C-alpha positions as CSV (number, residue, x, y, z in Angstrom):
1,X,-23.4,93.6,31.5
2,X,-20.0,94.5,30.1
3,X,-18.3,91.8,32.2
4,X,-20.8,89.2,31.0
5,X,-20.0,89.9,27.4
6,X,-16.2,89.8,28.0
7,X,-16.7,86.4,29.6
8,X,-18.8,85.2,26.7
9,X,-16.3,86.4,24.1
10,X,-13.5,84.8,26.2
11,X,-15.3,81.5,26.5
12,X,-16.0,81.2,22.8
13,X,-12.4,82.1,21.9
14,X,-10.9,79.7,24.4
15,X,-13.3,77.0,23.2
16,X,-12.4,77.5,19.6
17,X,-8.7,77.2,20.1
18,X,-9.0,74.3,22.5
19,X,-11.1,72.2,20.2
20,X,-10.0,73.3,16.7
21,X,-6.4,73.0,17.7
22,X,-6.6,69.3,17.1
23,X,-8.1,69.8,13.7
24,X,-5.2,72.0,12.5
25,X,-2.8,69.8,14.5
26,X,-4.0,66.8,12.6
27,X,-3.6,68.6,9.3
28,X,0.0,69.6,10.2
29,X,0.8,66.0,11.1
30,X,-0.5,64.5,7.8
31,X,2.9,64.1,6.2
32,X,3.9,61.9,9.1
33,X,0.8,59.8,9.6
34,X,-1.5,57.3,7.9
35,X,-3.7,60.0,6.3
36,X,-7.0,58.2,5.9
37,X,-7.0,57.1,9.5
38,X,-6.0,60.6,10.8
39,X,-8.6,62.4,8.7
40,X,-11.2,59.8,9.7
41,X,-10.7,60.5,13.4
42,X,-10.9,64.3,12.9
43,X,-13.7,64.6,10.4
44,X,-16.7,64.2,12.8
45,X,-15.4,67.2,14.8
46,X,-14.1,69.9,12.6
47,X,-17.3,71.4,11.3
48,X,-18.7,71.6,14.8
49,X,-15.5,73.1,16.1
50,X,-15.7,76.0,13.6
51,X,-19.1,77.0,15.2
52,X,-17.1,78.4,18.1
53,X,-15.2,80.7,15.7
54,X,-18.5,81.8,14.0
55,X,-20.1,82.5,17.4
56,X,-17.1,84.4,18.6
57,X,-17.1,86.6,15.5
58,X,-20.8,87.2,15.9
59,X,-20.3,88.3,19.5
60,X,-17.4,90.5,18.4
61,X,-19.5,92.3,15.8
62,X,-22.6,92.6,17.9
63,X,-21.2,93.4,21.4
64,X,-17.9,95.0,20.5
65,X,-18.6,96.9,17.3
66,X,-15.6,99.2,17.7
67,X,-13.2,96.5,18.8
68,X,-13.0,95.1,15.3
69,X,-11.1,98.1,14.0
70,X,-8.7,97.8,16.9
71,X,-8.0,94.2,16.0
72,X,-7.8,94.6,12.3
73,X,-5.6,97.7,12.5
74,X,-2.3,96.7,10.9
75,X,-3.4,93.0,10.7
76,X,-5.5,92.8,7.5
77,X,-2.9,90.6,5.8
78,X,-2.8,88.3,8.8
79,X,-6.6,87.8,8.8
80,X,-6.6,87.3,5.0
81,X,-4.1,84.5,5.6
82,X,-6.3,82.9,8.3
83,X,-9.5,83.2,6.3
84,X,-7.9,81.8,3.1
85,X,-6.4,78.9,5.2
86,X,-9.8,78.2,6.8
87,X,-11.5,78.0,3.4
88,X,-8.8,75.8,1.9
89,X,-8.7,73.5,5.0
90,X,-12.5,73.1,5.3
91,X,-12.9,72.5,1.5
92,X,-10.1,70.0,1.3
93,X,-11.3,68.0,4.3
94,X,-15.0,67.9,3.2
95,X,-14.2,67.1,-0.5
96,X,-11.4,64.7,0.5
97,X,-9.0,66.5,-1.8
98,X,-5.3,65.9,-1.8
99,X,-3.8,65.6,1.6
100,X,-1.3,68.3,0.9
101,X,-4.1,70.8,0.5
102,X,-5.4,69.9,4.0
103,X,-1.8,70.3,5.3
104,X,-1.4,73.6,3.5
105,X,-4.7,75.0,4.9
106,X,-3.8,73.9,8.4
107,X,-0.4,75.5,8.0
108,X,-1.9,78.8,6.8
109,X,-4.4,79.0,9.6
110,X,-1.9,78.1,12.4
111,X,0.8,80.4,11.1
112,X,-1.8,83.1,10.7
113,X,-2.9,82.8,14.3
114,X,0.7,82.9,15.3
115,X,1.2,86.1,13.4
116,X,-1.9,87.5,15.0
117,X,-0.4,86.7,18.4
118,X,2.8,88.6,17.4
119,X,0.6,91.5,16.4
120,X,-1.3,91.6,19.7
121,X,1.8,91.4,21.8
122,X,4.1,93.4,19.5
123,X,6.4,90.5,19.9
124,X,9.4,89.3,17.7
125,X,8.4,87.4,14.6
126,X,9.6,83.9,15.8
127,X,6.8,84.0,18.4
128,X,4.5,83.2,15.5
129,X,5.8,79.6,15.6
130,X,4.2,79.1,19.0
131,X,0.7,78.4,17.6
132,X,1.8,75.9,14.9
133,X,3.9,74.0,17.4
134,X,1.0,73.9,20.0
135,X,-1.5,72.8,17.4
136,X,0.8,70.0,16.2
137,X,1.3,68.7,19.7
138,X,-2.4,69.0,20.4
139,X,-3.1,67.1,17.2
140,X,-0.7,64.4,18.2
141,X,-2.4,63.9,21.6
142,X,-5.8,63.7,19.9
143,X,-4.6,61.2,17.2
144,X,-2.8,59.1,19.8
145,X,-5.9,59.3,22.1
146,X,-3.7,60.4,25.0
147,X,-6.8,61.7,26.8
148,X,-5.0,62.3,30.1
149,X,-2.9,64.9,28.2
150,X,-5.7,66.3,26.2
151,X,-6.8,69.0,28.8
152,X,-3.2,70.1,29.1
153,X,-2.6,70.6,25.4
154,X,-6.1,72.1,25.0
155,X,-5.3,74.7,27.6
156,X,-1.9,75.5,26.0
157,X,-3.6,76.0,22.6
158,X,-6.5,78.0,24.1
159,X,-4.8,80.5,26.3
160,X,-2.1,82.5,24.3
161,X,-4.4,84.6,22.1
162,X,-7.2,85.2,24.7
163,X,-4.5,86.2,27.3
164,X,-3.0,88.5,24.7
165,X,-6.4,90.2,24.4
166,X,-5.7,91.6,27.9
167,X,-3.4,94.1,26.3
168,X,-6.3,95.8,24.6
169,X,-8.4,98.4,26.6
170,X,-12.0,97.7,25.6
171,X,-13.3,100.9,27.4
172,X,-15.6,102.7,24.9
173,X,-15.4,99.9,22.4
174,X,-18.5,98.0,23.5
175,X,-22.1,98.4,22.2
176,X,-24.7,100.5,24.1
177,X,-25.8,98.8,27.4
178,X,-29.4,98.5,26.1
179,X,-28.1,96.6,23.0
180,X,-26.0,94.3,25.2
181,X,-29.1,93.6,27.4
182,X,-31.1,92.6,24.3
183,X,-28.3,90.4,23.0
184,X,-28.1,88.6,26.4
185,X,-31.5,87.1,25.8
186,X,-29.9,85.2,22.8
187,X,-26.5,84.5,24.3
188,X,-27.5,83.2,27.7
189,X,-29.4,80.2,26.5
190,X,-27.3,79.5,23.4
191,X,-23.7,79.7,24.6
192,X,-24.0,77.1,27.4
193,X,-25.7,74.7,24.9
194,X,-22.8,75.1,22.5
195,X,-20.2,74.5,25.2
196,X,-21.9,71.5,26.7
197,X,-22.7,69.9,23.3
198,X,-19.1,70.3,21.9
199,X,-17.3,69.0,25.0
200,X,-19.8,66.1,25.3
201,X,-18.9,65.0,21.8
202,X,-15.2,65.0,22.8
203,X,-16.0,63.1,26.0
204,X,-18.0,60.5,24.2
205,X,-15.3,60.0,21.6
206,X,-12.7,59.4,24.3
207,X,-14.4,56.3,25.6
């Protein structure tokens, strides 16, 4: 059961970074592109893509109640930056506010995830630039509709942070096996539906 929930959390995390990467990438590229067209291509996806993050957080709280403190330890300011960027980014896109607010929100989120990667790996600060660069490249591939490259850039965006989670020993940080078993009745039917629906939207849009 523990392995199942590790797979579920990993799948949701990978899905979030693979798909939301082009949202933030598009935001980072706005100073260099026709803004209405770029936002128009991105808008149908970005709310659905955030579902992956919400689901991953739900799994984290429910199945790994003690892992939260491990992740937040020493990284409260980083998560504050990510959350503030998410709120700004989503509000600016939905309300069609000034493009520079969309850019600022995307920059805050991408830099925040980069800093979180630094935190997980205990790496030098310049490593934080990895995530903004990967998101920008992924956004360019999405905007240019280079679908042959899309799986490559999606994987590059998706893997750094989930792989960095491997540095954390989750022994003793998971919920009671009985709780995990009950939660599985919800996760087993819902998670595949989320995965299939989101990737189907991307597949249809690539035609």
